[in-house]
N, CA, C and O atoms as CSV, one atom per row, in Angstrom:
chain,resi,resn,atom,element,x,y,z
A,1,UNK,N,N,93.719,100.673,54.156
A,1,UNK,CA,C,93.292,99.598,53.977
A,1,UNK,C,C,91.969,99.391,53.285
A,1,UNK,O,O,91.023,100.074,53.676
A,2,UNK,N,N,91.789,98.528,52.299
A,2,UNK,CA,C,90.429,98.406,51.902
A,2,UNK,C,C,89.938,96.972,52.392
A,2,UNK,O,O,90.700,96.113,52.836
A,3,UNK,N,N,88.659,96.841,52.261
A,3,UNK,CA,C,87.946,95.622,52.500
A,3,UNK,C,C,87.629,95.127,50.981
A,3,UNK,O,O,87.020,95.857,50.199
A,4,UNK,N,N,88.050,93.941,50.658
A,4,UNK,CA,C,87.826,93.261,49.206
A,4,UNK,C,C,86.768,92.325,49.373
A,4,UNK,O,O,86.430,91.880,50.470
A,5,UNK,N,N,86.211,92.005,48.214
A,5,UNK,CA,C,85.062,91.080,47.910
A,5,UNK,C,C,85.698,89.937,47.730
A,5,UNK,O,O,86.758,90.059,47.117
A,6,UNK,N,N,85.383,88.761,48.086
A,6,UNK,CA,C,85.827,87.163,47.985
A,6,UNK,C,C,84.505,86.413,47.351
A,6,UNK,O,O,83.450,86.341,47.980
A,7,UNK,N,N,84.668,85.907,46.135
A,7,UNK,CA,C,83.635,85.172,45.609
A,7,UNK,C,C,84.215,83.762,45.453
A,7,UNK,O,O,85.365,83.567,45.061
A,8,UNK,N,N,83.298,82.726,45.805
A,8,UNK,CA,C,83.648,81.635,45.628
A,8,UNK,C,C,82.579,80.689,44.806
A,8,UNK,O,O,81.351,80.724,44.889
A,9,UNK,N,N,83.269,79.968,44.116
A,9,UNK,CA,C,82.492,79.110,42.883
A,9,UNK,C,C,82.451,77.487,42.978
A,9,UNK,O,O,83.249,77.038,43.801
A,10,UNK,N,N,81.909,76.822,42.500
A,10,UNK,CA,C,81.485,75.465,42.781
A,10,UNK,C,C,82.394,74.687,41.429
A,10,UNK,O,O,81.850,73.859,40.698
A,11,UNK,N,N,83.507,75.019,41.302
A,11,UNK,CA,C,84.095,74.301,40.311
A,11,UNK,C,C,84.641,74.760,39.173
A,11,UNK,O,O,85.579,74.220,38.587
A,12,UNK,N,N,83.859,76.140,38.705
A,12,UNK,CA,C,83.869,76.805,37.564
A,12,UNK,C,C,84.558,78.188,37.799
A,12,UNK,O,O,84.168,79.107,37.078
A,13,UNK,N,N,85.538,78.452,38.721
A,13,UNK,CA,C,86.217,79.479,39.187
A,13,UNK,C,C,86.869,80.168,37.667
A,13,UNK,O,O,86.483,81.191,37.104
A,14,UNK,N,N,87.806,79.371,37.311
A,14,UNK,CA,C,88.659,79.634,36.194
A,14,UNK,C,C,87.756,80.326,35.050
A,14,UNK,O,O,87.997,81.435,34.574
A,15,UNK,N,N,86.769,79.563,34.715
A,15,UNK,CA,C,85.830,80.042,33.477
A,15,UNK,C,C,85.555,81.490,33.875
A,15,UNK,O,O,85.902,82.408,33.132
A,16,UNK,N,N,84.789,81.761,35.314
A,16,UNK,CA,C,84.311,82.774,35.720
A,16,UNK,C,C,85.382,84.110,35.673
A,16,UNK,O,O,85.116,85.193,35.153
A,17,UNK,N,N,86.342,83.838,36.183
A,17,UNK,CA,C,87.418,84.808,36.317
A,17,UNK,C,C,87.962,84.981,34.881
A,17,UNK,O,O,88.226,86.163,34.663
A,18,UNK,N,N,88.168,84.300,34.011
A,18,UNK,CA,C,88.379,84.411,32.471
A,18,UNK,C,C,87.447,85.507,31.851
A,18,UNK,O,O,87.794,86.437,31.123
A,19,UNK,N,N,86.161,85.192,32.306
A,19,UNK,CA,C,84.959,85.618,31.696
A,19,UNK,C,C,85.049,87.541,32.208
A,19,UNK,O,O,84.913,88.502,31.450
A,20,UNK,N,N,85.303,87.556,33.629
A,20,UNK,CA,C,85.274,88.812,34.085
A,20,UNK,C,C,86.522,89.445,33.803
A,20,UNK,O,O,86.458,90.674,33.767
A,21,UNK,N,N,87.638,88.934,33.595
A,21,UNK,CA,C,88.960,89.591,32.998
A,21,UNK,C,C,88.512,90.158,31.644
A,21,UNK,O,O,88.744,91.344,31.410
A,22,UNK,N,N,87.863,89.368,30.705
A,22,UNK,CA,C,87.511,89.911,29.334
A,22,UNK,C,C,86.369,91.088,29.598
A,22,UNK,O,O,86.390,92.209,29.091
A,23,UNK,N,N,85.531,90.653,30.361
A,23,UNK,CA,C,84.547,91.814,30.615
A,23,UNK,C,C,84.863,93.287,31.038
A,23,UNK,O,O,84.326,94.325,30.651
A,24,UNK,N,N,85.774,93.120,31.843
A,24,UNK,CA,C,86.516,94.232,32.742
A,24,UNK,C,C,87.682,94.882,32.066
A,24,UNK,O,O,88.121,96.003,32.319
A,25,UNK,N,N,88.183,93.928,31.060
A,25,UNK,CA,C,89.528,94.315,30.180
A,25,UNK,C,C,90.468,94.334,31.313
A,25,UNK,O,O,90.976,95.445,31.457
A,26,UNK,N,N,90.808,93.558,32.057
A,26,UNK,CA,C,91.873,93.451,33.185
A,26,UNK,C,C,93.117,92.755,32.479
A,26,UNK,O,O,93.103,92.390,31.303
A,27,UNK,N,N,94.265,92.611,33.401
A,27,UNK,CA,C,95.330,92.038,33.120
A,27,UNK,C,C,94.756,90.359,33.155
A,27,UNK,O,O,93.709,89.923,33.634
A,28,UNK,N,N,95.802,89.680,32.499
A,28,UNK,CA,C,95.404,88.071,32.440
A,28,UNK,C,C,95.806,87.682,33.876
A,28,UNK,O,O,96.817,88.126,34.421
A,29,UNK,N,N,94.891,86.770,34.484
A,29,UNK,CA,C,94.686,86.585,36.039
A,29,UNK,C,C,95.916,85.607,35.964
A,29,UNK,O,O,96.358,85.111,34.928
A,30,UNK,N,N,96.454,85.390,37.409
A,30,UNK,CA,C,97.332,84.287,37.696
A,30,UNK,C,C,96.443,83.432,38.846
A,30,UNK,O,O,95.751,83.844,39.778
A,31,UNK,N,N,96.710,82.265,38.453
A,31,UNK,CA,C,95.782,81.163,39.126
A,31,UNK,C,C,96.721,80.493,40.094
A,31,UNK,O,O,97.835,80.078,39.773
A,32,UNK,N,N,96.212,80.418,41.268
A,32,UNK,CA,C,96.858,79.149,42.089
A,32,UNK,C,C,95.870,77.997,42.346
A,32,UNK,O,O,94.758,78.184,42.840
A,33,UNK,N,N,96.288,76.939,42.023
A,33,UNK,CA,C,95.496,75.776,42.312
A,33,UNK,C,C,95.762,75.033,43.453
A,33,UNK,O,O,96.891,75.054,43.945
A,34,UNK,N,N,94.714,74.272,44.013
A,34,UNK,CA,C,94.962,73.594,45.376
A,34,UNK,C,C,96.265,72.623,45.253
A,34,UNK,O,O,97.024,72.428,46.202
A,35,UNK,N,N,96.454,71.955,43.780
A,35,UNK,CA,C,97.409,71.241,43.705
A,35,UNK,C,C,98.856,71.904,43.834
A,35,UNK,O,O,99.830,71.180,44.042
A,36,UNK,N,N,98.985,73.275,43.712
A,36,UNK,CA,C,100.084,73.814,43.870
A,36,UNK,C,C,100.552,73.943,45.421
A,36,UNK,O,O,101.748,74.053,45.695
A,37,UNK,N,N,99.631,73.926,46.331
A,37,UNK,CA,C,99.754,74.371,47.728
A,37,UNK,C,C,100.776,73.253,48.373
A,37,UNK,O,O,101.007,72.125,47.937
A,38,UNK,N,N,101.357,73.938,49.615
A,38,UNK,CA,C,102.251,73.040,50.159
A,38,UNK,C,C,101.310,71.726,50.655
A,38,UNK,O,O,100.265,71.894,51.283
A,39,UNK,N,N,101.810,70.446,50.297
A,39,UNK,CA,C,101.081,69.428,50.648
A,39,UNK,C,C,101.197,69.220,52.048
A,39,UNK,O,O,102.283,69.564,52.513
A,40,UNK,N,N,100.185,68.645,53.022
A,40,UNK,CA,C,100.422,68.313,54.100
A,40,UNK,C,C,100.231,66.773,54.246
A,40,UNK,O,O,99.063,66.420,54.081
A,41,UNK,N,N,101.137,65.760,54.524
A,41,UNK,CA,C,100.823,64.446,54.395
A,41,UNK,C,C,99.830,63.806,55.476
A,41,UNK,O,O,99.740,62.586,55.614
A,42,UNK,N,N,99.087,64.730,56.235
A,42,UNK,CA,C,98.265,64.356,57.232
A,42,UNK,C,C,96.793,64.438,56.622
A,42,UNK,O,O,95.826,63.818,57.066
A,43,UNK,N,N,96.784,65.263,55.584
A,43,UNK,CA,C,95.614,65.592,54.686
A,43,UNK,C,C,96.024,65.494,53.113
A,43,UNK,O,O,96.243,66.431,52.344
A,44,UNK,N,N,96.062,64.232,52.877
A,44,UNK,CA,C,96.147,64.237,51.146
A,44,UNK,C,C,95.063,64.741,50.538
A,44,UNK,O,O,93.877,64.820,50.859
A,45,UNK,N,N,95.856,65.156,49.349
A,45,UNK,CA,C,94.654,66.047,48.371
A,45,UNK,C,C,94.038,65.084,47.633
A,45,UNK,O,O,94.559,64.049,47.218
A,46,UNK,N,N,92.618,65.547,47.439
A,46,UNK,CA,C,92.065,64.377,46.714
A,46,UNK,C,C,92.150,64.726,45.142
A,46,UNK,O,O,92.235,65.912,44.824
A,47,UNK,N,N,92.134,63.877,44.301
A,47,UNK,CA,C,92.612,63.885,43.050
A,47,UNK,C,C,91.517,65.040,42.228
A,47,UNK,O,O,91.900,65.531,41.166
A,48,UNK,N,N,90.454,65.337,42.676
A,48,UNK,CA,C,89.395,66.065,41.955
A,48,UNK,C,C,89.711,67.620,42.458
A,48,UNK,O,O,89.207,68.613,41.933
A,49,UNK,N,N,90.565,67.639,43.481
A,49,UNK,CA,C,91.120,69.155,43.848
A,49,UNK,C,C,92.039,69.698,43.040
A,49,UNK,O,O,92.155,70.919,42.941
A,50,UNK,N,N,92.794,68.839,42.373
A,50,UNK,CA,C,94.319,69.331,41.952
A,50,UNK,C,C,94.373,70.516,41.200
A,50,UNK,O,O,95.225,71.400,41.288
A,51,UNK,N,N,93.119,70.453,40.235
A,51,UNK,CA,C,93.330,71.862,39.261
A,51,UNK,C,C,92.298,72.660,39.689
A,51,UNK,O,O,92.112,73.637,38.964
A,52,UNK,N,N,91.498,72.546,40.726
A,52,UNK,CA,C,90.434,73.656,41.347
A,52,UNK,C,C,91.314,74.958,41.756
A,52,UNK,O,O,92.431,74.817,42.256
A,53,UNK,N,N,90.866,75.958,41.565
A,53,UNK,CA,C,91.247,77.094,41.694
A,53,UNK,C,C,91.165,77.484,43.391
A,53,UNK,O,O,90.111,77.697,43.990
A,54,UNK,N,N,92.452,77.517,43.958
A,54,UNK,CA,C,92.338,77.849,45.476
A,54,UNK,C,C,92.572,79.525,45.699
A,54,UNK,O,O,92.288,80.068,46.767
A,55,UNK,N,N,93.100,80.219,44.594
A,55,UNK,CA,C,93.260,81.775,44.672
A,55,UNK,C,C,93.554,82.563,43.469
A,55,UNK,O,O,94.510,82.270,42.751
A,56,UNK,N,N,92.778,83.545,43.221
A,56,UNK,CA,C,93.220,84.354,42.149
A,56,UNK,C,C,92.615,85.518,42.588
A,56,UNK,O,O,91.858,85.513,43.559
A,57,UNK,N,N,92.944,86.749,41.811
A,57,UNK,CA,C,92.081,88.140,42.040
A,57,UNK,C,C,92.341,88.791,40.800
A,57,UNK,O,O,93.300,88.486,40.092
A,58,UNK,N,N,91.512,89.683,40.515
A,58,UNK,CA,C,91.419,90.700,39.562
A,58,UNK,C,C,91.490,92.128,40.021
A,58,UNK,O,O,90.863,92.222,41.076
A,59,UNK,N,N,92.008,93.288,39.646
A,59,UNK,CA,C,91.793,94.532,39.777
A,59,UNK,C,C,90.672,95.009,38.880
A,59,UNK,O,O,90.830,94.988,37.660
A,60,UNK,N,N,89.375,95.503,39.512
A,60,UNK,CA,C,88.778,96.106,38.580
A,60,UNK,C,C,88.365,97.338,39.017
A,60,UNK,O,O,87.756,97.407,40.085
A,61,UNK,N,N,88.599,98.346,38.357
A,61,UNK,CA,C,88.436,99.617,38.308
A,61,UNK,C,C,88.575,100.148,39.717
A,61,UNK,O,O,87.701,100.783,40.306
A,62,UNK,N,N,89.901,99.785,40.252
A,62,UNK,CA,C,90.234,100.293,41.640
A,62,UNK,C,C,89.909,99.290,42.693
A,62,UNK,O,O,90.549,99.458,43.732
A,63,UNK,N,N,89.097,98.314,42.688
A,63,UNK,CA,C,88.864,97.496,43.615
A,63,UNK,C,C,89.488,96.062,43.281
A,63,UNK,O,O,89.732,95.742,42.117
A,64,UNK,N,N,89.710,95.291,44.271
A,64,UNK,CA,C,90.303,93.945,44.079
A,64,UNK,C,C,89.166,92.908,44.671
A,64,UNK,O,O,88.728,92.856,45.820
A,65,UNK,N,N,88.841,92.140,43.588
A,65,UNK,CA,C,87.902,91.049,43.652
A,65,UNK,C,C,88.854,89.677,43.811
A,65,UNK,O,O,89.432,89.202,42.833
A,66,UNK,N,N,88.928,89.237,44.822
A,66,UNK,CA,C,89.333,87.746,44.853
A,66,UNK,C,C,88.448,86.586,44.655
A,66,UNK,O,O,87.262,86.671,44.972
A,67,UNK,N,N,88.970,85.442,44.124
A,67,UNK,CA,C,88.077,84.368,43.776
A,67,UNK,C,C,88.629,83.057,44.276
A,67,UNK,O,O,89.818,83.053,44.594
A,68,UNK,N,N,87.921,81.926,44.392
A,68,UNK,CA,C,88.274,80.660,44.637
A,68,UNK,C,C,87.373,79.533,44.395
A,68,UNK,O,O,86.187,79.762,44.630
A,69,UNK,N,N,87.651,78.475,44.015
A,69,UNK,CA,C,86.586,77.300,43.937
A,69,UNK,C,C,86.182,76.737,45.511
A,69,UNK,O,O,86.899,77.081,46.450
A,70,UNK,N,N,85.291,76.074,45.684
A,70,UNK,CA,C,85.206,75.447,47.114
A,70,UNK,C,C,86.047,74.317,46.921
A,70,UNK,O,O,86.409,73.974,45.796
A,71,UNK,N,N,86.426,73.629,48.123
A,71,UNK,CA,C,87.114,72.392,48.175
A,71,UNK,C,C,86.348,71.351,48.034
A,71,UNK,O,O,85.368,71.349,48.778
A,72,UNK,N,N,86.485,70.292,47.194
A,72,UNK,CA,C,85.830,69.296,47.312
A,72,UNK,C,C,84.932,68.699,48.731
A,72,UNK,O,O,85.517,68.597,49.809
A,73,UNK,N,N,83.815,68.417,48.617
A,73,UNK,CA,C,83.166,68.094,50.087
A,73,UNK,C,C,82.773,69.281,51.003
A,73,UNK,O,O,82.056,69.233,52.003
A,74,UNK,N,N,83.430,70.424,50.424
A,74,UNK,CA,C,82.920,71.761,51.253
A,74,UNK,C,C,81.270,72.203,50.790
A,74,UNK,O,O,81.034,72.269,49.584
A,75,UNK,N,N,80.403,72.433,51.568
A,75,UNK,CA,C,79.248,72.947,51.058
A,75,UNK,C,C,79.225,74.090,50.251
A,75,UNK,O,O,79.934,75.014,50.649
A,76,UNK,N,N,78.593,74.264,49.223
A,76,UNK,CA,C,78.420,75.490,48.368
A,76,UNK,C,C,76.995,75.969,48.525
A,76,UNK,O,O,76.093,75.184,48.237
A,77,UNK,N,N,76.750,77.012,48.894
A,77,UNK,CA,C,75.399,77.549,48.767
A,77,UNK,C,C,75.401,78.932,47.881
A,77,UNK,O,O,76.168,79.826,48.236
A,78,UNK,N,N,74.669,79.101,46.884
A,78,UNK,CA,C,74.388,80.317,46.160
A,78,UNK,C,C,73.964,81.531,47.230
A,78,UNK,O,O,72.945,81.331,47.891
A,79,UNK,N,N,74.537,82.512,47.390
A,79,UNK,CA,C,74.339,83.651,48.388
A,79,UNK,C,C,75.092,83.633,49.141
A,79,UNK,O,O,75.353,84.763,49.556
A,80,UNK,N,N,75.952,82.410,49.840
A,80,UNK,CA,C,76.699,82.473,50.781
A,80,UNK,C,C,78.191,82.218,50.220
A,80,UNK,O,O,79.155,81.927,50.928
A,81,UNK,N,N,78.203,82.370,48.899
A,81,UNK,CA,C,79.591,82.230,48.358
A,81,UNK,C,C,80.216,83.785,47.986
A,81,UNK,O,O,80.930,84.018,47.010
A,82,UNK,N,N,79.805,84.707,48.924
A,82,UNK,CA,C,80.428,85.902,48.722
A,82,UNK,C,C,80.715,86.218,50.162
A,82,UNK,O,O,79.871,86.056,51.044
A,83,UNK,N,N,82.160,86.760,50.417
A,83,UNK,CA,C,82.336,87.043,51.720
A,83,UNK,C,C,83.480,88.286,51.524
A,83,UNK,O,O,83.973,88.531,50.422
A,84,UNK,N,N,83.828,89.035,52.764
A,84,UNK,CA,C,84.503,90.202,52.636
A,84,UNK,C,C,85.842,89.811,53.255
A,84,UNK,O,O,85.920,89.060,54.228
A,85,UNK,N,N,86.969,90.399,52.598
A,85,UNK,CA,C,88.232,89.796,52.926
A,85,UNK,C,C,88.815,91.171,53.470
A,85,UNK,O,O,89.036,92.142,52.746
A,86,UNK,N,N,89.049,91.124,54.928
A,86,UNK,CA,C,89.848,92.158,55.637
A,86,UNK,C,C,91.206,91.807,55.945
A,86,UNK,O,O,91.524,90.895,56.709
A,87,UNK,N,N,92.065,92.625,55.272
A,87,UNK,CA,C,93.525,92.381,55.410
A,87,UNK,C,C,94.230,93.433,55.967
A,87,UNK,O,O,94.124,94.558,55.480
A,88,UNK,N,N,94.984,93.199,56.988
A,88,UNK,CA,C,95.542,94.083,57.904
A,88,UNK,C,C,96.973,93.828,58.207
A,88,UNK,O,O,97.437,92.688,58.236
A,89,UNK,N,N,97.752,95.028,58.460
A,89,UNK,CA,C,99.391,94.784,58.634
A,89,UNK,C,C,99.555,94.801,60.300
A,89,UNK,O,O,100.688,94.688,60.769
A,90,UNK,N,N,98.685,94.909,60.962
A,90,UNK,CA,C,98.962,94.930,62.466
A,90,UNK,C,C,98.141,93.832,63.078
A,90,UNK,O,O,96.914,93.842,62.992
A,91,UNK,N,N,98.916,92.731,63.797
A,91,UNK,CA,C,98.467,91.649,64.148
A,91,UNK,C,C,97.421,91.960,65.432
A,91,UNK,O,O,96.423,91.261,65.605
A,92,UNK,N,N,97.724,92.953,66.207
A,92,UNK,CA,C,96.875,93.472,67.336
A,92,UNK,C,C,95.460,93.859,67.020
A,92,UNK,O,O,94.416,93.473,67.545
A,93,UNK,N,N,95.670,94.741,66.005
A,93,UNK,CA,C,94.237,95.201,65.405
A,93,UNK,C,C,93.514,94.009,64.618
A,93,UNK,O,O,92.284,94.025,64.672
A,94,UNK,N,N,94.076,93.053,63.949
A,94,UNK,CA,C,93.481,92.152,63.386
A,94,UNK,C,C,92.676,91.204,64.481
A,94,UNK,O,O,91.547,90.734,64.336
A,95,UNK,N,N,93.593,91.045,65.655
A,95,UNK,CA,C,92.923,89.960,66.736
A,95,UNK,C,C,91.623,90.898,67.330
A,95,UNK,O,O,90.587,90.316,67.649
A,96,UNK,N,N,91.731,92.342,67.457
A,96,UNK,CA,C,90.533,93.041,67.810
A,96,UNK,C,C,89.506,92.699,66.903
A,96,UNK,O,O,88.444,92.199,67.274
A,97,UNK,N,N,89.798,92.965,65.669
A,97,UNK,CA,C,88.615,93.098,64.722
A,97,UNK,C,C,88.065,91.523,64.677
A,97,UNK,O,O,86.891,91.385,64.332
A,98,UNK,N,N,88.732,90.482,64.959
A,98,UNK,CA,C,88.247,89.205,65.134
A,98,UNK,C,C,87.432,88.904,66.210
A,98,UNK,O,O,86.372,88.294,66.067
A,99,UNK,N,N,87.921,89.353,67.458
A,99,UNK,CA,C,87.132,89.002,68.629
A,99,UNK,C,C,85.894,89.973,68.426
A,99,UNK,O,O,84.817,89.452,68.717
A,100,UNK,N,N,85.848,91.130,68.036
A,100,UNK,CA,C,84.694,91.787,67.755
A,100,UNK,C,C,83.597,91.055,67.025
A,100,UNK,O,O,82.510,90.788,67.539
A,101,UNK,N,N,83.990,90.711,65.648
A,101,UNK,CA,C,83.203,89.974,64.808
A,101,UNK,C,C,82.639,88.713,65.310
A,101,UNK,O,O,81.552,88.248,64.964
A,102,UNK,N,N,83.578,88.121,66.273
A,102,UNK,CA,C,82.933,86.546,66.570
A,102,UNK,C,C,81.999,86.691,67.602
A,102,UNK,O,O,81.311,85.685,67.778
A,103,UNK,N,N,81.728,87.805,68.464
A,103,UNK,CA,C,80.789,87.803,69.290
A,103,UNK,C,C,79.370,87.605,68.759
A,103,UNK,O,O,78.973,88.374,67.884
A,104,UNK,N,N,78.553,86.610,69.229
A,104,UNK,CA,C,77.166,86.389,68.762
A,104,UNK,C,C,77.351,85.907,67.467
A,104,UNK,O,O,76.355,85.702,66.774
A,105,UNK,N,N,78.710,85.648,66.936
A,105,UNK,CA,C,78.569,85.133,65.482
A,105,UNK,C,C,78.970,83.727,65.593
A,105,UNK,O,O,78.923,83.135,66.672
A,106,UNK,N,N,79.428,83.084,64.320
A,106,UNK,CA,C,80.279,81.647,64.240
A,106,UNK,C,C,81.479,81.748,63.750
A,106,UNK,O,O,81.686,82.446,62.757
A,107,UNK,N,N,82.441,81.076,64.363
A,107,UNK,CA,C,83.918,81.129,63.836
A,107,UNK,C,C,84.002,79.740,62.903
A,107,UNK,O,O,83.775,78.576,63.234
A,108,UNK,N,N,84.364,80.229,61.771
A,108,UNK,CA,C,84.639,79.274,60.694
A,108,UNK,C,C,86.082,78.387,60.680
A,108,UNK,O,O,86.239,77.202,60.384
A,109,UNK,N,N,86.995,79.311,61.072
A,109,UNK,CA,C,88.332,79.017,61.382
A,109,UNK,C,C,89.226,79.965,62.362
A,109,UNK,O,O,89.559,81.134,62.169
A,110,UNK,N,N,89.468,79.260,63.285
A,110,UNK,CA,C,90.140,80.319,64.365
A,110,UNK,C,C,91.123,81.200,63.894
A,110,UNK,O,O,91.595,80.906,62.795
A,111,UNK,N,N,91.539,82.178,64.431
A,111,UNK,CA,C,92.703,83.017,63.970
A,111,UNK,C,C,93.897,82.297,64.148
A,111,UNK,O,O,94.303,82.116,65.296
A,112,UNK,N,N,94.604,81.797,63.050
A,112,UNK,CA,C,95.891,80.835,63.481
A,112,UNK,C,C,96.915,81.037,62.174
A,112,UNK,O,O,96.446,81.568,61.167
A,113,UNK,N,N,98.118,80.673,62.188
A,113,UNK,CA,C,98.858,80.844,61.147
A,113,UNK,C,C,98.839,79.853,60.057
A,113,UNK,O,O,98.911,78.665,60.372
A,114,UNK,N,N,98.765,80.137,58.996
A,114,UNK,CA,C,98.591,79.401,57.777
A,114,UNK,C,C,99.778,79.320,56.796
A,114,UNK,O,O,100.801,79.922,57.121
A,115,UNK,N,N,99.757,78.724,55.770
A,115,UNK,CA,C,100.928,78.750,54.851
A,115,UNK,C,C,100.997,80.073,54.143
A,115,UNK,O,O,102.079,80.443,53.688
A,116,UNK,N,N,99.949,80.790,54.022
A,116,UNK,CA,C,99.908,81.776,53.083
A,116,UNK,C,C,99.646,83.151,54.196
A,116,UNK,O,O,99.657,84.302,53.760
A,117,UNK,N,N,99.451,82.891,55.449
A,117,UNK,CA,C,99.560,84.258,56.258
A,117,UNK,C,C,99.938,83.649,57.822
A,117,UNK,O,O,99.747,82.546,58.336
A,118,UNK,N,N,100.586,84.956,58.336
A,118,UNK,CA,C,101.110,84.731,59.749
A,118,UNK,C,C,99.727,84.376,60.709
A,118,UNK,O,O,99.691,83.595,61.660
A,119,UNK,N,N,98.641,85.177,60.170
A,119,UNK,CA,C,97.557,84.957,60.885
A,119,UNK,C,C,96.210,85.115,59.941
A,119,UNK,O,O,95.926,86.152,59.342
A,120,UNK,N,N,95.462,83.944,59.918
A,120,UNK,CA,C,94.188,83.877,59.021
A,120,UNK,C,C,93.102,83.455,59.969
A,120,UNK,O,O,93.339,82.751,60.951
A,121,UNK,N,N,92.004,83.862,59.684
A,121,UNK,CA,C,90.658,83.383,60.421
A,121,UNK,C,C,89.482,83.550,59.573
A,121,UNK,O,O,89.581,84.363,58.654
A,122,UNK,N,N,88.502,82.983,59.710
A,122,UNK,CA,C,87.153,83.352,59.103
A,122,UNK,C,C,86.046,83.407,60.101
A,122,UNK,O,O,86.082,82.588,61.019
A,123,UNK,N,N,85.014,84.311,60.038
A,123,UNK,CA,C,84.075,84.375,60.859
A,123,UNK,C,C,82.820,84.662,60.273
A,123,UNK,O,O,82.938,85.472,59.354
A,124,UNK,N,N,81.724,84.306,60.468
A,124,UNK,CA,C,80.494,84.750,60.168
A,124,UNK,C,C,79.811,85.299,61.229
A,124,UNK,O,O,79.548,84.701,62.273
A,125,UNK,N,N,79.439,86.768,60.889
A,125,UNK,CA,C,79.168,87.735,62.175
A,125,UNK,C,C,77.601,87.608,62.513
A,125,UNK,O,O,76.875,86.875,61.841
A,126,UNK,N,N,77.148,88.328,63.543
A,126,UNK,CA,C,75.776,88.025,63.750
A,126,UNK,C,C,74.814,88.612,62.945
A,126,UNK,O,O,73.619,88.713,63.220
A,127,UNK,N,N,75.465,89.060,61.776
A,127,UNK,CA,C,74.323,89.624,60.822
A,127,UNK,C,C,74.422,88.434,59.710
A,127,UNK,O,O,73.613,88.593,58.795
A,128,UNK,N,N,75.129,87.438,59.613
A,128,UNK,CA,C,75.387,86.462,58.702
A,128,UNK,C,C,76.383,86.930,57.597
A,128,UNK,O,O,76.390,86.324,56.526
A,129,UNK,N,N,77.081,87.802,57.773
A,129,UNK,CA,C,78.051,88.365,56.892
A,129,UNK,C,C,79.259,87.758,57.282
A,129,UNK,O,O,79.699,87.921,58.420
A,130,UNK,N,N,80.102,86.752,56.047
A,130,UNK,CA,C,81.009,86.062,56.176
A,130,UNK,C,C,82.530,87.039,55.977
A,130,UNK,O,O,82.723,87.787,55.019
A,131,UNK,N,N,83.251,86.876,56.823
A,131,UNK,CA,C,84.560,87.529,56.968
A,131,UNK,C,C,85.672,86.710,56.788
A,131,UNK,O,O,85.634,85.589,57.296
A,132,UNK,N,N,86.873,87.134,56.021
A,132,UNK,CA,C,87.843,86.526,55.944
A,132,UNK,C,C,88.983,87.504,56.378
A,132,UNK,O,O,89.035,88.625,55.871
A,133,UNK,N,N,89.893,87.100,57.304
A,133,UNK,CA,C,90.511,87.981,58.166
A,133,UNK,C,C,92.289,87.613,57.782
A,133,UNK,O,O,92.743,86.470,57.837
A,134,UNK,N,N,92.999,88.676,57.451
A,134,UNK,CA,C,94.261,88.037,57.027
A,134,UNK,C,C,95.383,89.181,57.441
A,134,UNK,O,O,95.313,90.363,57.106
A,135,UNK,N,N,96.419,88.590,58.231
A,135,UNK,CA,C,97.413,89.541,58.417
A,135,UNK,C,C,98.223,89.282,57.271
A,135,UNK,O,O,98.483,88.170,56.810
A,136,UNK,N,N,98.715,90.727,56.722
A,136,UNK,CA,C,99.814,90.633,55.608
A,136,UNK,C,C,100.833,91.704,55.890
A,136,UNK,O,O,100.622,92.619,56.686
A,137,UNK,N,N,102.010,91.546,55.166
A,137,UNK,CA,C,103.139,92.154,55.306
A,137,UNK,C,C,102.776,93.841,54.653
A,137,UNK,O,O,101.994,94.043,53.724
A,138,UNK,N,N,103.440,94.772,55.289
A,138,UNK,CA,C,103.226,95.950,54.829
A,138,UNK,C,C,103.844,96.197,53.184
A,138,UNK,O,O,103.481,97.227,52.616
A,139,UNK,N,N,104.679,95.333,52.525
A,139,UNK,CA,C,104.996,95.139,51.124
A,139,UNK,C,C,104.002,94.609,50.494
A,139,UNK,O,O,104.056,94.740,49.271
A,140,UNK,N,N,102.899,93.924,51.011
A,140,UNK,CA,C,101.921,93.294,50.007
A,140,UNK,C,C,100.818,94.436,50.005
A,140,UNK,O,O,99.751,94.119,49.480
A,141,UNK,N,N,100.917,95.621,50.477
A,141,UNK,CA,C,99.663,96.376,50.560
A,141,UNK,C,C,99.687,97.222,49.238
A,141,UNK,O,O,100.627,97.991,49.040
A,142,UNK,N,N,98.693,97.095,48.357
A,142,UNK,CA,C,98.577,97.697,47.270
A,142,UNK,C,C,98.006,99.097,46.989
A,142,UNK,O,O,97.973,99.531,45.837
């Protein structure tokens, strides 16, 4: 399993990814917008979020680079817009990695079930490195 890079943009993710796809001559990217995600009536989606990119990825020379826009109202700081995405097929191992990373760190999102993953969490470790942790199915391993 590899550790992938995750880049976050402030509303210009689509433009950036199309640029990188051209630069590195990759396949045309598939974009998932916030407007396409499962709606939650408790958290109505702001109109300005509907066309923003929730997730996309590019395969660049054997590496996976993932991208998204920040959600409206979420802080965007250049320098903090890069995180590492750790994906694992074993729930116990993912839990262990999460517990170790959060010691002396800051939890951005507790490890929990989401609509895109059985377990997902986000931690900034004690060295200020941002980690996104996801449980994936073995058939999703590239």
